[in-house]
N, C-alpha and C positions, 0 to 999 in steps of 0.2 A: 474618886477624883471628881470634882464638880466641873460641869460644862461652863464655858464663859457665858455671861448673862445674855449676850446678844444672839447666841445660837438658837435657843428656844424661840425667840421672837422671829428670827429669820425662817425657822422651820414652819412656824405658824403662818407666816406670810406666804411661803411657798405652797403650803397645803391649801390655803385660802384661794390662791391664784389658780391652782390646778382644779379646785372645785368649781370655781367660776367658769373656767374654760370648758369643763365637762358639762356644766349646765347649759352653757351657750351652744355647745355642739348638739346636745340633745334637743334643745329648742329649735335649732336650725333644721335638724333632721325631721322633727315633728312638723314644722312649718312646710317644708318641701313635700313631705309625704301627704299632709293634709291637702295641700294645693292639688297634688296629683289625684288624690281620692275624689276631691270635689269636681275636678275636670272630668274624671271618668264617669262619675255619677251624672253629671250634666249631659255628657255624650250619650249615656244609656237612656236618659229621659228623652232627649231629642230624637233618638232612634226610634223609641217606642211611639212617640207622638207622631212622627212622620209616617209611621205605618198606618195610622188611622186617619190622619189628616194631611193630605199632600201639601208640601211646602209652598207650592204655587198659589194656594188659597189665602195665604196671610203673609204679612211683612213685618210684624212686630216680634219681639223676643218672647215668644209664647211661654217658655219655661220659667220666666220671671214675672209674667203678667198673670197672677194667680189669686184665687180666693181659697181660704180654708174654711170648711163647713163641717158640721156634724148633723146627720139626718138619717132616720131609720130607713128611708127609701133607698139610701145609698149604701146600706150595710151597717148603719148605726156606729160608724167609726169616724175618726177625724179623716176627712177626705179633701184632696186637692182638686180644684177646678182650674183648668188652664184656659185662658181666654185668647182667642185668635181674632186679629183685626187686620184689615186691609185699608191703607190710607186713613188710619185712625177710626174706621168704622167697624163695628162688630160683625163678624162673619160666622163664627162657630165657637163652641166650647168643647173641650175634652175633659171628661169627668172620670176620675179614678174611683170607680165604685166597686162593690164586692157582693158576691153571693155567699152567704154564710151557711147555706144548706146543701152544699155539695156532698157527694157520697163520702168523701173523706175530709170534709171541713170546708174552709174558706177557699173561694175562687176569686182571685183579684183580676179586675177588668179595666180596660181603658175604653170608654165609650165616647166617640166623637159625634157631635150633633150640630148640624148646620142651623143657621139662624131661623129657617122655616120649620124646624123640628124634624127634618129628615136625617137619618143616620148616614154619616160619612164613612164610618167604619167601627168595628168592634174587634178587640184583641184580648185574649187571655194572657196575662203577664206572669201569673203565678198560681199554682194549684198543687194538690197532692192526690189527684184522682188516679184510679187504677190504670196502670200501663196496659195498652192494648184495647181498653174499653173506654173509660172516661177521658183518656188523654186525646181523644179525637176532637176535643174543643180547641186544641192547638192547631194553628195554621200549618205547622210543619208536619202534622199527622193527617190532616184532611182539610178540605175546603169548606167544611160545615159553617164555620164562623163567618164566611164571606156572604152568607145568605141574609145577613142583617143589613147589608149596604143598600141604601136608597129606600129602606122601609121607614115607616113612621106610624104614630098612633092613628093619624087620620087615614092613612092608606089601608091599614089592616083592620083597624077597629079592635078594641080591647079583648073581645072573646077569642080573637085569632092569635093573640100573644101568648101562646102555649104550645107545647109539643102536640103532635097529631094524636097521640094516645089520649090526651086530655081535650081533644076537639079543636086544637089549634092548627097553625099553618107550618110549624117547624118540625122537621124530622127528629126522631129520637135515635139512639144508637141501639143496635141489636145487643141485648143483654145489659144495657146501661141507660136507663131512662132518667134516673135521678140527676145525673150530671147535666145533660142538656136542659132538663126542666129548670134546674137552678139557674143556669145561665140565661135562658129566655126570660125568666121572671125578673132577674136582676137588670137585664137590659130594659125591659118594660118599665120597671120601677124608676130607672134612671131617666127614661123619657118622660115619665109622669112628673118627676122632680123638676126637670127642665121646663115642662109645660107650666107648672105651678110657680116657678121662680124666675122665669125668663127675664122679666124686667129688672130684677134685682142683680142679676149676674154681671151686667155691664155698668 
């Protein structure tokens, strides 16, 4: 028995409508999820930035006032530089640099540098160093990373930007020299980058 001619057409319209509704719902869920993910990512970035650069020092939207650069002194990767301003005047930068020669590979850093070249703060934001040894670069494990605050190339001089085993000013960890050596070198290189590019950054 044949179906009336209008029934296949009605079925096609129904299926098309259901498909359109499904696509719309998926798009809506993606949009809402994407907005939430972006908001969470922004909050995480701001939290990290405020650890190395106090909010009272700037009044711009630092997370969106950025430069993207690639330079071997910063780990030879695509790097974000966050620019801090107060009343439209530059006050500091926060550079997302990296040490590529950690004991277990890359160590990601945030390095905040005031306009005069003094460090406002340094934090390790990602690494795979050995638990109980190399992980002392984390603030939650020890206060070692706080020793960078208020230091500068002018204050220490280049030879001092090394661990004590190499004749420098910074402590190494018992049984783990490679990790702090990598971090100290990366911070020094970040300061050198800032010194060489300060005028361009703003």
